[in-house]
A tleap script that builds the chain and sets N, CA, C and O, in Angstrom:
source leaprc.protein.ff14SB
mol = sequence {
  NMET MET GLY ARG ILE ALA VAL ILE LEU SER
  LEU PRO MET GLU PHE THR ILE ALA VAL ILE
  LEU ILE LEU PRO MET GLN PHE THR PHE ILE
  ILE VAL PRO ARG LEU ARG HIE VAL ASN SER
  PHE LEU CASN
}
set mol.1.N position { 0.788 -1.502 -0.167 }
set mol.1.CA position { -0.119 -0.227 -0.142 }
set mol.1.C position { 0.752 1.116 0.324 }
set mol.1.O position { 0.149 2.166 0.103 }
set mol.2.N position { 2.021 1.256 0.910 }
set mol.2.CA position { 2.698 2.432 0.753 }
set mol.2.C position { 3.374 2.671 -0.035 }
set mol.2.O position { 3.775 3.833 -0.093 }
set mol.3.N position { 3.805 1.753 -0.966 }
set mol.3.CA position { 4.417 1.646 -2.328 }
set mol.3.C position { 3.547 2.121 -3.158 }
set mol.3.O position { 4.196 2.772 -3.977 }
set mol.4.N position { 2.705 2.155 -3.352 }
set mol.4.CA position { 1.239 2.390 -4.211 }
set mol.4.C position { 1.561 4.105 -4.081 }
set mol.4.O position { 1.886 4.827 -5.023 }
set mol.5.N position { 1.396 4.480 -2.809 }
set mol.5.CA position { 1.202 5.733 -2.672 }
set mol.5.C position { 2.704 6.311 -3.130 }
set mol.5.O position { 2.896 7.298 -3.841 }
set mol.6.N position { 3.333 5.773 -2.762 }
set mol.6.CA position { 4.816 6.543 -3.495 }
set mol.6.C position { 4.865 6.815 -4.798 }
set mol.6.O position { 5.231 7.901 -5.249 }
set mol.7.N position { 4.442 5.696 -5.576 }
set mol.7.CA position { 4.663 5.741 -6.915 }
set mol.7.C position { 3.184 6.904 -7.369 }
set mol.7.O position { 3.089 7.697 -8.307 }
set mol.8.N position { 2.497 6.668 -6.598 }
set mol.8.CA position { 1.315 7.868 -7.191 }
set mol.8.C position { 2.366 9.250 -6.596 }
set mol.8.O position { 2.866 9.841 -7.553 }
set mol.9.N position { 2.687 9.722 -5.503 }
set mol.9.CA position { 3.669 10.490 -5.445 }
set mol.9.C position { 4.857 10.824 -6.402 }
set mol.9.O position { 5.319 11.950 -6.219 }
set mol.10.N position { 5.315 10.251 -7.161 }
set mol.10.CA position { 6.408 10.447 -8.060 }
set mol.10.C position { 5.745 10.572 -9.350 }
set mol.10.O position { 6.573 10.917 -10.193 }
set mol.11.N position { 4.525 10.420 -9.859 }
set mol.11.CA position { 3.626 10.449 -11.301 }
set mol.11.C position { 3.750 12.158 -11.393 }
set mol.11.O position { 3.707 12.897 -10.409 }
set mol.12.N position { 3.918 12.620 -12.860 }
set mol.12.CA position { 3.660 13.951 -12.974 }
set mol.12.C position { 2.500 14.554 -12.617 }
set mol.12.O position { 1.396 14.044 -12.805 }
set mol.13.N position { 2.682 15.584 -12.127 }
set mol.13.CA position { 1.424 16.551 -11.858 }
set mol.13.C position { 0.567 16.478 -12.782 }
set mol.13.O position { -0.594 16.438 -12.375 }
set mol.14.N position { 0.712 16.447 -13.879 }
set mol.14.CA position { -0.280 16.465 -14.631 }
set mol.14.C position { -1.221 15.131 -15.020 }
set mol.14.O position { -2.413 15.211 -15.316 }
set mol.15.N position { -0.611 14.155 -14.972 }
set mol.15.CA position { -0.519 12.571 -15.084 }
set mol.15.C position { -1.756 12.657 -14.025 }
set mol.15.O position { -2.895 12.281 -14.299 }
set mol.16.N position { -1.431 13.108 -13.005 }
set mol.16.CA position { -2.303 12.598 -11.486 }
set mol.16.C position { -3.572 13.652 -11.871 }
set mol.16.O position { -4.613 13.145 -11.454 }
set mol.17.N position { -3.799 14.807 -12.456 }
set mol.17.CA position { -4.590 15.998 -12.350 }
set mol.17.C position { -5.562 15.336 -13.530 }
set mol.17.O position { -6.754 15.254 -13.231 }
set mol.18.N position { -5.150 14.847 -14.870 }
set mol.18.CA position { -6.034 13.748 -15.860 }
set mol.18.C position { -6.632 13.261 -14.841 }
set mol.18.O position { -7.710 13.742 -14.493 }
set mol.19.N position { -5.992 12.097 -14.082 }
set mol.19.CA position { -6.688 10.611 -13.668 }
set mol.19.C position { -7.655 10.997 -12.571 }
set mol.19.O position { -8.546 10.245 -12.175 }
set mol.20.N position { -7.378 12.474 -12.000 }
set mol.20.CA position { -8.458 12.739 -10.886 }
set mol.20.C position { -9.817 13.077 -11.791 }
set mol.20.O position { -10.926 12.593 -11.562 }
set mol.21.N position { -9.573 13.799 -12.626 }
set mol.21.CA position { -10.724 14.275 -13.822 }
set mol.21.C position { -11.235 13.101 -14.387 }
set mol.21.O position { -12.441 12.954 -14.581 }
set mol.22.N position { -10.420 12.281 -14.655 }
set mol.22.CA position { -11.131 11.109 -16.092 }
set mol.22.C position { -11.589 10.041 -14.815 }
set mol.22.O position { -12.689 9.519 -15.001 }
set mol.23.N position { -11.189 9.822 -14.098 }
set mol.23.CA position { -11.744 8.570 -13.109 }
set mol.23.C position { -13.335 8.964 -13.016 }
set mol.23.O position { -14.223 8.349 -13.608 }
set mol.24.N position { -13.531 10.095 -12.170 }
set mol.24.CA position { -15.251 10.439 -11.890 }
set mol.24.C position { -15.588 10.408 -12.894 }
set mol.24.O position { -16.706 9.892 -12.879 }
set mol.25.N position { -15.282 10.679 -13.943 }
set mol.25.CA position { -16.303 10.817 -15.322 }
set mol.25.C position { -17.041 9.261 -15.867 }
set mol.25.O position { -18.193 8.980 -16.201 }
set mol.26.N position { -15.729 8.420 -15.765 }
set mol.26.CA position { -16.071 6.791 -15.833 }
set mol.26.C position { -16.931 6.230 -14.825 }
set mol.26.O position { -17.790 5.414 -15.161 }
set mol.27.N position { -16.771 6.633 -13.450 }
set mol.27.CA position { -17.183 6.269 -12.859 }
set mol.27.C position { -18.790 6.791 -12.650 }
set mol.27.O position { -19.614 6.060 -12.099 }
set mol.28.N position { -18.966 7.483 -12.909 }
set mol.28.CA position { -20.353 8.497 -13.785 }
set mol.28.C position { -21.251 8.208 -14.876 }
set mol.28.O position { -22.479 8.264 -14.932 }
set mol.29.N position { -19.984 7.740 -16.120 }
set mol.29.CA position { -20.895 6.808 -16.921 }
set mol.29.C position { -21.320 5.080 -16.879 }
set mol.29.O position { -22.128 4.361 -17.467 }
set mol.30.N position { -20.462 4.939 -16.017 }
set mol.30.CA position { -20.585 3.562 -15.091 }
set mol.30.C position { -21.821 3.342 -14.466 }
set mol.30.O position { -22.630 2.496 -14.849 }
set mol.31.N position { -22.031 4.345 -13.185 }
set mol.31.CA position { -22.789 4.119 -12.152 }
set mol.31.C position { -24.547 4.761 -12.738 }
set mol.31.O position { -25.567 4.072 -12.709 }
set mol.32.N position { -24.465 6.153 -13.206 }
set mol.32.CA position { -25.822 6.514 -13.396 }
set mol.32.C position { -26.712 5.752 -14.016 }
set mol.32.O position { -27.907 5.825 -13.731 }
set mol.33.N position { -26.023 4.543 -15.371 }
set mol.33.CA position { -27.054 3.943 -16.036 }
set mol.33.C position { -27.641 2.846 -15.226 }
set mol.33.O position { -28.782 2.387 -15.270 }
set mol.34.N position { -26.485 2.471 -14.368 }
set mol.34.CA position { -27.443 1.304 -13.419 }
set mol.34.C position { -28.412 1.973 -12.111 }
set mol.34.O position { -29.355 1.334 -11.643 }
set mol.35.N position { -27.999 3.443 -11.574 }
set mol.35.CA position { -28.836 3.916 -10.863 }
set mol.35.C position { -30.342 4.181 -11.493 }
set mol.35.O position { -31.435 4.205 -10.928 }
set mol.36.N position { -30.023 4.349 -12.712 }
set mol.36.CA position { -31.429 4.901 -13.509 }
set mol.36.C position { -31.870 3.506 -13.865 }
set mol.36.O position { -33.063 3.570 -14.160 }
set mol.37.N position { -31.331 2.029 -13.985 }
set mol.37.CA position { -32.076 1.260 -14.250 }
set mol.37.C position { -32.547 0.577 -13.250 }
set mol.37.O position { -33.461 -0.225 -13.441 }
set mol.38.N position { -32.078 0.749 -12.173 }
set mol.38.CA position { -32.247 0.162 -10.829 }
set mol.38.C position { -33.999 1.069 -10.465 }
set mol.38.O position { -35.096 0.655 -10.090 }
set mol.39.N position { -33.629 1.980 -10.708 }
set mol.39.CA position { -34.971 3.288 -10.488 }
set mol.39.C position { -36.026 3.205 -11.040 }
set mol.39.O position { -37.126 3.455 -10.548 }
set mol.40.N position { -35.682 2.685 -12.595 }
set mol.40.CA position { -37.236 2.675 -13.512 }
set mol.40.C position { -37.560 1.177 -12.848 }
set mol.40.O position { -38.716 0.877 -12.553 }
set mol.41.N position { -36.535 0.338 -12.655 }
set mol.41.CA position { -37.088 -0.908 -11.793 }
set mol.41.C position { -38.283 -1.180 -10.840 }
set mol.41.O position { -39.323 -1.819 -11.002 }
set mol.42.N position { -37.695 -0.352 -9.603 }
set mol.42.CA position { -38.422 -0.073 -8.697 }
set mol.42.C position { -39.616 0.549 -8.362 }
set mol.42.O position { -40.270 0.385 -7.332 }
set mol.43.N position { -39.938 1.535 -9.639 }
set mol.43.CA position { -40.684 2.379 -9.992 }
set mol.43.C position { -41.917 1.196 -10.975 }
set mol.43.O position { -42.903 1.666 -11.542 }
savepdb mol mol.pdb
quit
């Protein structure tokens, strides 16, 4: 775990920012349709 944190800290700032911006977008695209599907299923 600590080794992984060290690798993250050694990455360039631009790459880190890109990951921080991209991951929530992918998370949203994956989770939101499932939530809508569950919501329509419950209704």
